TIKE-487753 format. One line per 2 residues: number of its first residue (from 1); for each residue x, y, z of C-alpha. Coordinates in Angstrom, 2 decimals. Example, Ala and Ser with C-alpha at 12.3 -4.5 7.8 and 13.67 -1.06 7.14 Angstrom:
<atoms>
1) 12.30 -4.50 7.80  13.67 -1.06 7.14
</atoms>
This chain:
<atoms>
1) 56.68 -42.02 -105.10  55.70 -45.52 -103.96
3) 54.17 -46.11 -100.53  54.09 -49.21 -98.35
5) 53.36 -50.08 -94.72  56.26 -50.31 -92.27
7) 56.14 -52.78 -89.38  58.62 -52.90 -86.52
9) 58.22 -55.46 -83.72  60.53 -56.12 -80.78
11) 59.86 -59.52 -79.19  60.98 -59.90 -75.59
13) 60.56 -61.68 -72.32  57.59 -60.38 -70.32
15) 57.93 -56.61 -70.02  57.30 -54.68 -66.75
17) 53.51 -54.24 -66.79  53.36 -50.77 -65.25
19) 55.98 -49.50 -67.71  54.48 -51.06 -70.84
21) 52.22 -48.16 -71.95  55.03 -45.62 -71.53
23) 57.53 -47.81 -73.39  55.11 -48.27 -76.27
25) 54.27 -44.56 -76.50  57.94 -43.54 -76.34
27) 58.99 -46.00 -79.06  56.22 -44.85 -81.37
29) 56.70 -41.13 -80.76  60.46 -41.19 -81.29
31) 60.31 -43.36 -84.41  57.59 -41.21 -85.97
33) 59.41 -38.01 -85.01  62.47 -39.16 -86.91
35) 60.43 -40.18 -89.95  58.80 -36.74 -89.93
37) 62.11 -34.93 -89.46  63.49 -36.87 -92.43
39) 60.58 -35.68 -94.55  59.14 -39.15 -95.11
41) 55.44 -38.81 -95.80  53.17 -41.38 -94.18
43) 49.62 -42.17 -93.17  48.16 -43.35 -89.88
45) 50.41 -44.77 -87.17  49.35 -47.68 -84.94
47) 51.03 -48.74 -81.69  50.92 -52.27 -80.32
49) 51.93 -53.35 -76.83  51.56 -56.73 -75.17
51) 53.54 -58.52 -72.44  56.09 -59.94 -74.90
53) 56.18 -57.33 -77.62  56.40 -53.68 -78.61
55) 55.37 -52.89 -82.18  54.74 -49.91 -84.47
57) 52.88 -49.97 -87.79  53.25 -46.94 -90.05
59) 50.74 -46.94 -92.89  51.57 -45.72 -96.43
61) 55.15 -44.73 -95.72  56.99 -43.19 -98.69
63) 59.78 -45.37 -100.06  62.31 -42.51 -100.14
65) 62.88 -38.95 -99.14  62.04 -36.27 -101.69
67) 65.01 -34.65 -103.38  65.80 -31.28 -101.87
69) 67.73 -28.15 -102.77  70.74 -27.49 -100.54
71) 72.67 -24.23 -100.42  76.31 -24.09 -99.33
73) 78.38 -20.94 -98.71  82.08 -21.04 -99.49
75) 85.03 -18.77 -98.74  85.04 -14.99 -99.28
77) 86.18 -13.88 -102.78  89.40 -12.32 -101.50
79) 90.31 -15.70 -100.02  89.06 -17.66 -103.03
81) 91.27 -15.98 -105.67  94.86 -14.75 -105.64
83) 96.18 -11.46 -107.03  96.22 -12.92 -110.54
85) 92.58 -14.02 -110.29  93.44 -17.70 -110.04
87) 91.51 -19.99 -107.65  93.23 -20.61 -104.35
89) 93.32 -23.90 -102.50  90.39 -22.64 -100.40
91) 88.24 -22.27 -103.53  89.34 -25.60 -104.97
93) 88.76 -27.35 -101.66  85.25 -25.95 -101.37
95) 84.43 -26.91 -104.97  85.67 -30.45 -104.35
97) 83.60 -30.73 -101.17  80.37 -30.04 -103.12
99) 81.33 -32.12 -106.17  81.75 -29.19 -108.59
101) 84.58 -27.37 -110.32  85.47 -23.80 -109.34
103) 84.01 -22.36 -112.55  80.65 -24.03 -111.72
105) 80.34 -22.10 -108.46  78.15 -19.02 -108.10
107) 78.74 -15.84 -106.10  76.47 -14.33 -103.45
109) 76.45 -11.09 -101.49  76.25 -11.59 -97.72
111) 76.50 -9.31 -94.71  80.16 -10.32 -94.59
113) 80.87 -9.50 -98.23  80.75 -11.50 -101.48
115) 81.36 -15.25 -101.14  81.45 -18.35 -103.31
117) 78.16 -20.20 -103.32  76.87 -23.57 -104.50
119) 73.28 -24.71 -104.99  72.98 -28.48 -105.04
121) 70.24 -31.04 -105.45  70.53 -33.62 -102.70
123) 68.95 -36.91 -103.63  66.57 -38.36 -101.05
125) 67.70 -41.54 -99.33  65.64 -44.72 -99.50
127) 63.45 -45.43 -96.47  64.96 -48.88 -95.94
129) 68.38 -47.27 -95.44  67.09 -44.82 -92.86
131) 64.87 -47.05 -90.71  67.64 -49.06 -88.98
133) 69.30 -45.93 -87.55  65.95 -44.40 -86.65
135) 64.89 -47.51 -84.74  68.25 -47.81 -82.96
137) 67.96 -44.21 -81.75  64.35 -44.73 -80.67
139) 65.31 -47.83 -78.67  68.19 -46.01 -77.00
141) 65.87 -43.20 -75.90  63.28 -45.47 -74.28
143) 62.54 -44.51 -70.63  64.27 -47.50 -69.07
145) 65.63 -46.66 -65.61  67.77 -49.80 -65.40
147) 68.84 -51.81 -68.44  69.87 -55.45 -68.16
149) 72.18 -57.89 -69.94  71.37 -61.55 -70.54
151) 73.52 -64.57 -71.28  76.90 -63.66 -72.70
153) 75.54 -60.78 -74.71  76.83 -57.26 -74.23
155) 73.70 -55.48 -75.43  71.32 -54.07 -72.82
157) 67.56 -53.69 -72.77  64.72 -53.69 -70.27
159) 64.20 -57.44 -70.85  65.93 -60.10 -73.00
161) 65.07 -59.70 -76.69  64.23 -62.87 -78.65
163) 63.14 -61.67 -82.06  62.96 -58.61 -84.30
165) 60.55 -58.03 -87.17  61.17 -55.25 -89.71
167) 58.93 -55.37 -92.78  58.45 -52.71 -95.41
169) 55.45 -53.95 -97.28  56.36 -57.57 -97.96
171) 60.14 -57.00 -97.87  62.42 -57.53 -94.89
173) 64.66 -54.59 -93.96  67.96 -56.31 -93.33
175) 69.80 -55.03 -90.24  70.77 -56.11 -86.73
177) 69.66 -54.57 -83.44  69.99 -55.84 -79.84
179) 71.82 -58.93 -81.19  68.80 -59.87 -83.32
181) 68.77 -60.05 -87.11  65.59 -58.46 -88.45
183) 63.20 -60.78 -90.26  59.53 -61.54 -90.81
185) 59.12 -64.14 -88.03  56.96 -63.23 -85.06
187) 55.66 -65.45 -82.29  52.25 -66.01 -80.85
189) 50.90 -66.74 -77.39  53.44 -68.49 -75.16
191) 51.07 -71.42 -74.51  48.30 -71.32 -77.11
193) 50.49 -70.68 -80.18  54.19 -70.92 -79.37
195) 55.25 -71.71 -82.96  56.73 -69.11 -85.31
197) 54.38 -66.92 -87.33  55.71 -65.90 -90.75
199) 54.35 -62.49 -91.69  53.98 -61.90 -95.41
201) 52.75 -58.30 -95.28  53.39 -55.58 -92.69
203) 49.76 -54.46 -92.72  48.49 -57.93 -91.75
205) 50.28 -57.86 -88.39  47.40 -57.48 -85.92
207) 45.08 -59.83 -87.84  47.66 -62.61 -88.17
209) 48.63 -62.41 -84.50  45.02 -62.65 -83.39
211) 43.99 -65.43 -85.82  47.14 -67.55 -85.78
213) 48.87 -66.46 -82.59  46.09 -66.00 -80.03
215) 47.49 -62.52 -79.23  45.49 -59.28 -79.07
217) 48.37 -56.93 -79.77  46.35 -53.69 -79.67
219) 46.57 -52.44 -76.06  43.40 -50.25 -76.05
221) 41.35 -53.03 -77.70  42.63 -55.62 -75.23
223) 41.86 -53.24 -72.36  38.31 -52.75 -73.56
225) 37.86 -56.52 -73.94  38.95 -56.98 -70.33
227) 36.58 -54.24 -69.18  33.61 -55.79 -70.97
229) 34.44 -59.34 -69.83  34.95 -58.23 -66.22
231) 31.71 -56.26 -66.20  29.82 -59.27 -67.54
233) 31.48 -61.58 -65.01  30.48 -59.16 -62.25
235) 26.86 -59.20 -63.41  26.92 -62.99 -63.61
237) 28.13 -63.04 -59.99  25.18 -60.91 -58.97
239) 27.01 -57.63 -58.52  29.18 -55.00 -60.22
241) 32.87 -55.31 -61.02  34.93 -52.57 -59.36
243) 37.40 -51.57 -62.08  40.23 -49.39 -60.87
245) 41.64 -47.71 -64.01  45.30 -48.13 -63.01
247) 44.75 -51.79 -62.22  42.95 -52.21 -65.54
249) 46.04 -50.86 -67.30  48.30 -53.18 -65.34
251) 46.20 -56.28 -66.00  46.03 -55.39 -69.70
253) 49.82 -55.35 -69.72  49.95 -58.82 -68.13
255) 47.88 -60.79 -70.63  47.86 -61.39 -74.38
257) 44.60 -63.37 -74.63  42.31 -62.22 -71.80
259) 39.70 -64.48 -70.29  37.70 -63.22 -67.29
261) 36.84 -65.75 -64.58  34.82 -65.19 -61.41
263) 35.90 -66.75 -58.11  34.54 -66.75 -54.58
265) 35.85 -66.47 -51.01  34.34 -67.26 -47.60
267) 31.59 -64.92 -46.42  33.24 -64.75 -42.99
269) 35.97 -62.50 -44.39  33.39 -59.77 -45.02
271) 33.59 -58.81 -41.33  37.01 -57.33 -42.15
273) 37.00 -53.72 -43.45  36.31 -54.02 -47.14
275) 39.05 -51.51 -47.98  41.66 -53.99 -46.67
277) 40.13 -56.89 -48.62  39.98 -54.81 -51.78
279) 43.61 -53.77 -51.33  44.62 -57.41 -50.89
281) 42.76 -58.36 -54.06  43.85 -55.44 -56.23
283) 47.45 -54.81 -55.18  48.56 -58.32 -54.28
285) 46.60 -60.53 -56.67  45.51 -58.15 -59.46
287) 41.89 -59.24 -58.99  38.84 -57.05 -59.54
289) 36.45 -57.02 -56.53  32.70 -57.37 -57.02
291) 30.45 -54.87 -55.21  26.72 -54.84 -54.67
293) 24.35 -52.04 -55.70  25.21 -50.13 -52.49
295) 28.96 -50.34 -53.02  29.46 -53.06 -50.44
297) 31.93 -55.84 -51.13  30.45 -59.24 -52.03
299) 32.32 -62.56 -51.56  33.28 -62.63 -55.25
301) 36.26 -61.53 -57.30  37.25 -61.53 -60.97
303) 40.60 -62.67 -62.26  41.83 -62.17 -65.82
305) 43.49 -65.33 -67.06  46.03 -65.32 -69.90
307) 44.82 -68.68 -71.22  41.56 -70.10 -72.46
309) 41.49 -73.21 -70.30  39.60 -76.38 -71.20
311) 38.73 -76.63 -67.51  38.07 -73.08 -66.21
313) 36.95 -74.41 -62.82  40.47 -75.61 -62.08
315) 41.83 -72.15 -62.84  39.17 -70.56 -60.63
317) 39.87 -73.03 -57.81  43.58 -72.21 -58.02
319) 42.91 -68.49 -57.69  40.51 -69.07 -54.81
321) 43.21 -71.06 -53.06  45.72 -68.26 -53.55
323) 43.49 -65.45 -52.28  42.43 -67.26 -49.09
325) 45.75 -66.76 -47.18  45.84 -63.09 -48.19
327) 42.39 -62.47 -46.77  43.18 -64.59 -43.72
329) 46.19 -62.35 -43.00  43.99 -59.25 -43.21
331) 41.46 -60.85 -40.84  44.24 -61.76 -38.40
333) 45.63 -58.21 -38.35  42.16 -56.73 -37.94
335) 41.24 -59.02 -35.04  44.52 -58.25 -33.28
337) 44.09 -54.51 -33.72  40.52 -54.59 -32.41
339) 41.75 -56.03 -29.10  43.30 -52.66 -28.20
341) 41.56 -49.27 -27.90  42.83 -46.36 -29.99
343) 44.38 -44.75 -26.92  46.63 -47.79 -26.53
345) 47.57 -47.71 -30.22  48.41 -44.03 -29.85
347) 50.89 -44.70 -27.03  53.40 -46.13 -29.47
349) 53.51 -42.89 -31.46  55.88 -41.39 -28.88
351) 58.58 -43.61 -30.39  57.83 -42.66 -34.01
353) 59.58 -39.54 -35.34  57.48 -37.29 -37.57
355) 60.39 -35.01 -38.41  63.61 -34.74 -36.45
357) 63.20 -31.04 -35.61  59.42 -31.19 -35.24
359) 59.26 -34.11 -32.85  57.36 -37.38 -32.79
361) 53.94 -38.30 -34.13  52.68 -38.05 -30.55
363) 53.87 -34.42 -30.48  52.14 -33.77 -33.78
365) 48.88 -35.29 -32.53  48.99 -33.00 -29.49
367) 49.34 -29.99 -31.79  46.63 -31.22 -34.18
369) 44.23 -31.75 -31.29  44.77 -28.26 -29.89
371) 44.48 -26.50 -33.28  41.51 -28.64 -34.34
373) 39.68 -27.51 -31.21  40.36 -23.86 -32.08
375) 39.10 -24.38 -35.64  36.02 -26.32 -34.59
377) 35.07 -23.53 -32.23  35.19 -21.03 -35.12
379) 33.18 -23.08 -37.60  30.38 -24.17 -35.29
381) 31.76 -27.61 -34.47  32.31 -29.45 -31.19
383) 35.70 -28.23 -29.92  36.09 -31.06 -27.37
385) 35.29 -33.71 -29.96  37.75 -32.14 -32.41
387) 40.49 -32.07 -29.76  39.99 -35.75 -29.02
389) 39.85 -36.67 -32.70  43.07 -34.76 -33.31
391) 44.80 -36.49 -30.40  43.82 -39.90 -31.86
393) 44.28 -38.93 -35.51  47.49 -40.91 -36.11
395) 46.83 -43.77 -33.67  46.06 -46.27 -36.42
397) 49.55 -45.77 -37.89  50.66 -48.00 -35.02
399) 48.24 -50.78 -36.00  49.19 -54.06 -37.64
401) 46.66 -53.47 -40.40  48.20 -50.16 -41.51
403) 51.69 -51.64 -41.21  50.64 -54.33 -43.72
405) 48.32 -52.20 -45.88  49.50 -48.58 -45.94
407) 46.38 -47.53 -47.87  44.41 -48.24 -44.68
409) 45.71 -45.22 -42.74  42.73 -43.22 -41.57
411) 40.39 -45.97 -42.75  41.57 -48.32 -40.01
413) 41.23 -45.54 -37.45  37.59 -45.16 -38.51
415) 36.86 -48.86 -38.01  38.73 -49.06 -34.70
417) 36.82 -46.04 -33.38  33.50 -47.60 -34.35
419) 34.51 -50.96 -32.88  35.34 -49.15 -29.64
421) 32.00 -47.37 -29.61  33.40 -43.85 -29.96
423) 31.14 -41.10 -31.40  30.37 -41.58 -35.09
425) 31.58 -38.09 -36.01  34.92 -38.76 -34.34
427) 35.25 -42.00 -36.31  34.39 -40.17 -39.54
429) 36.96 -37.49 -38.74  39.76 -40.07 -38.45
431) 38.98 -41.10 -42.02  38.36 -37.59 -43.34
433) 41.61 -36.13 -41.98  43.51 -37.17 -45.14
435) 40.98 -35.66 -47.56  41.46 -34.43 -50.20
437) 44.22 -36.88 -51.17  44.41 -35.77 -54.82
439) 42.89 -33.25 -57.24  39.16 -33.77 -57.50
441) 39.00 -35.96 -54.38  36.14 -35.62 -51.91
443) 36.33 -33.26 -48.94  35.62 -33.78 -45.23
445) 31.87 -33.56 -44.61  31.76 -33.37 -40.82
447) 32.79 -30.30 -38.84  35.16 -32.43 -36.79
449) 36.70 -33.92 -39.92  37.16 -30.47 -41.43
451) 38.81 -29.19 -38.25  41.22 -32.15 -37.95
453) 42.10 -32.17 -41.66  42.85 -28.44 -41.62
455) 44.82 -28.67 -38.38  46.96 -31.52 -39.68
457) 47.79 -29.79 -42.96  48.39 -26.36 -41.39
459) 50.68 -27.86 -38.74  52.75 -29.57 -41.44
461) 52.86 -26.44 -43.63  54.00 -24.12 -40.83
463) 56.35 -26.69 -39.33  58.21 -27.49 -42.53
465) 58.49 -23.84 -43.54  59.48 -22.97 -39.98
467) 62.54 -25.23 -40.13  63.54 -23.82 -43.53
469) 62.63 -26.77 -45.70  60.17 -25.13 -48.06
471) 59.53 -26.79 -51.48  61.96 -25.93 -54.24
473) 61.49 -26.62 -57.94  59.98 -30.08 -58.36
475) 61.05 -31.16 -54.87  58.18 -31.23 -52.41
477) 58.82 -34.21 -50.10  56.07 -33.26 -47.64
479) 53.53 -32.60 -50.45  52.97 -29.04 -49.21
481) 51.54 -27.89 -52.54  48.86 -30.57 -52.42
483) 48.23 -29.92 -48.71  47.81 -26.18 -49.25
485) 45.40 -26.66 -52.13  43.51 -29.03 -49.83
487) 43.33 -26.35 -47.14  41.94 -23.83 -49.61
489) 39.40 -26.28 -51.04  38.15 -27.34 -47.61
491) 37.63 -23.74 -46.49  36.11 -22.46 -49.73
493) 33.92 -25.42 -50.71  32.56 -25.78 -47.17
495) 32.01 -22.01 -46.84  34.09 -21.78 -43.66
497) 34.61 -18.23 -42.27  38.25 -18.78 -41.31
499) 41.22 -16.41 -41.23  43.98 -18.62 -42.60
501) 46.78 -16.25 -41.69  45.58 -16.30 -38.09
503) 45.54 -20.11 -38.13  49.14 -20.16 -39.43
505) 50.14 -17.96 -36.51  48.25 -20.21 -34.09
507) 50.09 -23.25 -35.48  53.39 -21.41 -35.00
509) 52.52 -20.81 -31.34  51.87 -24.53 -30.86
511) 55.19 -25.41 -32.50  56.97 -22.97 -30.19
513) 60.75 -23.09 -30.11  60.89 -25.88 -32.69
515) 60.58 -23.36 -35.53  61.62 -19.87 -36.57
517) 58.32 -17.99 -36.26  59.53 -15.29 -38.69
519) 59.28 -17.88 -41.48  55.48 -17.99 -41.13
521) 55.44 -15.03 -43.55  57.03 -17.29 -46.15
523) 54.36 -19.91 -45.54  51.68 -17.27 -46.12
525) 53.39 -16.20 -49.36  53.34 -19.86 -50.40
527) 49.59 -19.91 -49.78  49.23 -16.91 -52.10
529) 51.05 -18.83 -54.82  48.59 -21.71 -54.43
531) 45.69 -19.26 -54.83  47.13 -18.26 -58.19
533) 47.70 -21.85 -59.34  44.25 -22.99 -58.24
535) 42.31 -20.22 -59.98  44.42 -20.37 -63.13
537) 43.58 -24.06 -63.34  39.90 -23.12 -63.05
539) 40.30 -20.82 -66.05  40.32 -17.40 -64.37
541) 42.39 -14.73 -66.13  45.71 -13.98 -64.45
543) 45.04 -10.18 -64.09  41.81 -11.00 -62.25
545) 43.68 -13.21 -59.78  46.51 -10.71 -59.35
547) 44.06 -7.89 -58.64  42.83 -9.78 -55.56
549) 46.25 -11.13 -54.57  47.37 -7.48 -54.32
551) 45.30 -7.19 -51.13  46.86 -8.97 -48.16
553) 43.60 -8.73 -46.26  41.77 -10.63 -48.99
555) 44.38 -13.40 -48.95  43.84 -14.04 -45.25
557) 40.33 -15.45 -45.75  40.07 -18.04 -48.57
559) 36.27 -17.85 -48.71  36.47 -14.07 -49.01
561) 39.20 -14.39 -51.65  36.99 -16.71 -53.70
563) 34.08 -14.27 -53.62  36.31 -11.39 -54.70
565) 37.88 -13.32 -57.60  34.47 -14.32 -58.94
567) 33.18 -10.77 -58.56  36.16 -9.26 -60.40
569) 35.88 -11.88 -63.15  32.24 -10.86 -63.69
571) 33.16 -7.17 -63.53  35.89 -7.62 -66.13
573) 33.24 -8.49 -68.73  31.42 -5.17 -68.26
575) 31.91 -2.34 -70.77  33.02 -0.02 -67.95
577) 35.80 -2.33 -66.73  38.67 -1.20 -68.94
579) 37.91 2.51 -68.56  37.75 2.24 -64.77
581) 40.87 0.06 -64.70  42.73 2.72 -66.68
583) 41.42 5.43 -64.39  42.52 3.48 -61.31
585) 45.95 3.00 -62.87  46.18 6.74 -63.48
587) 45.10 7.51 -59.91  47.64 5.04 -58.50
589) 50.43 6.62 -60.54  49.50 10.12 -59.37
591) 49.30 9.17 -55.69  52.51 7.13 -55.83
593) 54.50 10.26 -56.71  53.34 12.26 -53.69
595) 55.79 13.21 -50.95  53.07 13.37 -48.31
597) 49.64 11.84 -47.84  46.63 13.92 -49.01
599) 44.11 15.23 -46.44  41.86 12.65 -44.83
601) 38.70 14.61 -45.67  37.31 16.43 -48.71
603) 36.53 20.11 -48.18  33.35 20.93 -50.08
605) 34.22 24.65 -50.10  37.27 23.92 -52.28
607) 35.35 22.11 -55.03  35.57 24.54 -57.93
609) 34.55 22.55 -60.99  31.18 20.94 -61.63
611) 32.88 17.64 -62.61  34.71 17.36 -59.29
613) 31.58 18.25 -57.36  29.63 15.55 -59.24
615) 32.33 12.94 -58.69  32.57 13.83 -54.99
617) 28.83 13.43 -54.53  28.85 10.05 -56.27
619) 31.89 8.81 -54.35  30.30 9.76 -51.01
621) 27.07 8.08 -52.08  28.97 4.96 -53.22
623) 30.68 4.69 -49.83  27.33 4.71 -48.06
625) 25.71 2.22 -50.44  28.68 -0.17 -50.57
627) 29.23 -0.49 -46.82  26.41 -3.01 -46.12
629) 27.29 -4.92 -49.30  30.92 -5.24 -48.17
631) 29.80 -6.54 -44.78  27.78 -9.23 -46.58
633) 30.74 -10.08 -48.83  28.61 -9.24 -51.88
635) 31.53 -7.96 -53.96  29.78 -8.43 -57.27
637) 27.09 -5.95 -56.20  29.77 -3.52 -54.96
639) 31.55 -3.56 -58.33  28.25 -3.18 -60.17
641) 27.61 -0.10 -58.05  31.09 1.29 -58.74
643) 30.62 0.77 -62.47  28.23 3.73 -62.27
645) 31.27 5.95 -61.62  32.68 5.55 -65.11
647) 31.14 8.69 -66.64  31.85 11.04 -63.71
649) 35.43 9.70 -63.48  35.97 10.27 -67.22
651) 34.46 13.75 -66.94  36.70 14.56 -63.96
653) 39.91 13.70 -65.81  38.71 15.49 -68.97
655) 37.66 18.72 -67.25  39.68 19.03 -64.04
657) 43.37 19.78 -63.58  44.33 17.60 -60.60
659) 47.66 19.30 -59.90  46.18 22.80 -59.58
661) 48.42 25.76 -58.75  46.54 26.45 -55.52
663) 47.97 23.92 -52.98  44.71 23.69 -51.06
665) 42.67 22.95 -54.19  45.32 20.47 -55.35
667) 45.36 18.63 -52.02  41.56 18.54 -51.98
669) 41.48 16.92 -55.42  44.15 14.43 -54.36
671) 42.03 13.58 -51.32  39.09 12.88 -53.67
673) 41.25 10.55 -55.77  42.38 8.75 -52.63
675) 38.77 8.13 -51.64  38.03 6.93 -55.17
677) 40.95 4.50 -55.18  40.08 3.17 -51.71
679) 36.52 2.48 -52.87  37.83 -0.01 -55.43
681) 40.51 -1.37 -53.12  37.73 -2.51 -50.83
683) 37.30 -5.28 -53.45  40.51 -5.57 -55.49
685) 43.23 -3.55 -57.19  41.22 -2.88 -60.35
687) 44.16 -1.04 -61.95  45.76 -4.43 -62.64
689) 42.93 -5.28 -65.05  44.13 -2.73 -67.59
691) 44.98 -4.44 -70.87
</atoms>
């Protein structure tokens, strides 16, 4: 079976840069899926994506499908032949449908009786016949939220299509798609090489475009070229290029022939918070900022040009001219905002609704301040400072800077607080209140920042649940899942001795009549679900997590929960773990069937068997030894101690009849089992570890 390379290229107007990688991946995946489903063997697959093109190159693609055996079942014999044994119309119709005569058909036993049967050899179709339909389906399935028409054409696509290349080896696959007749003519760079490029071989695509068309069609290669050029330009400017990965993707999707150029802006702009300047450069102009060795912004930027100019200085000067008004706007907003203290900014929050049922942002700040003070008091922070930071936490949302650059919320509050001469920890807290903003993000470092961040997130969690708007499915408009994971991370990573359930109740008190306080239980259940998700993501086994989740008391204190989970995970690897888990399961089953609770004490006079006496002695000893360890939260040591009970527990169940005929003896043994179970429940429900 012959093999050749297949090339498909869609040439368009400039494609949406942020969508380009997804469009390219979707086109390739769907086309290859259909080739695979059709049984067409092939080699490596290469994707190409540039501003004006989407392309796929499939190496060593078979020229046809392999022949395959097809089995077809026909009518039942009683329907296929009449009383005289002659074929009926049903039999003749089936034979005709498979291209055979009735006497060429076989018979096969099935669960519904004997039926006519045909085994056929279906010839594989040529690849060139299959590709047009495959490509049309792949194009129709592209993730395009809104398709457009152009000119008088009725076809729709994400952008106007100007050419279509379909080569199998050196041969054109003749078909039409999106009002374009497939051919071998591609086009190069819009300015450097606008003339047609005739492709003779599919496999030469990337080389011909680069050599003759001034187009780097390979997206990852073009991205790496931009990275290296920008890094070098940053070094040449005396600093380090700050390369945001998302921006790097976007810039890669904007150029076909990247050329990095370094520009400069006035040093005076550096008095403006660098976060605002960086936002202006990255989001508005797609420039890469240049930082010094300490991470401070320098008066330089890097732009990626799509042309190799004969006079680069003119291109640089043009970009410098464009960036100046953007930075001037940021400076203007900053200067205006600095004329007012944070208290004055905060006054406008009384007119901004946080949530219709939960009041304004001013109301929310009042609640954050009060709860932050309570938290700070419990974690060794300054309660008064936390209350003030909470009251001012959203003040910068009323600033001109945040109105223009929404990424500056919290950041602008930090700078305004410093400009006003407020305590440094308060200023830090205004910035830290939004941490962590995403998975893996940093956490608040100051006590005040931790208190305000927790208060803000807990108030939102309780408030939204309290008005009955809990997340459902993929809908989580208030990002409560992210907020709750943030709460857990802040408490656990900073080793804060906080009772989260108590804080939820405190937040409910502050919200008062605005919420249904009974729904706080649902909020706490939601927290439990986040425990499970967080530890599963960290690689902990689900039974380990569930064994701790079974204890409400453990769920109240995230730091305590974390210690228990890690202790149980270590215990699970011990040889004794499964035996003790099985024993705990057995004990739980026995106690669950009781009509009344066993005695609260063990009567030594009723211990008849040596095995129950031994187990009783060890259980009593374990209680005494575990008590100080439990107070320290050293659960790993507690479980290591309890592992010593394996042999006496096994001996007890082997040698002692729990449900003895004598009620007093029976109740005494049940009391012993209750003490045994409670020993383990001081850490987790070990019975859930049973495989």
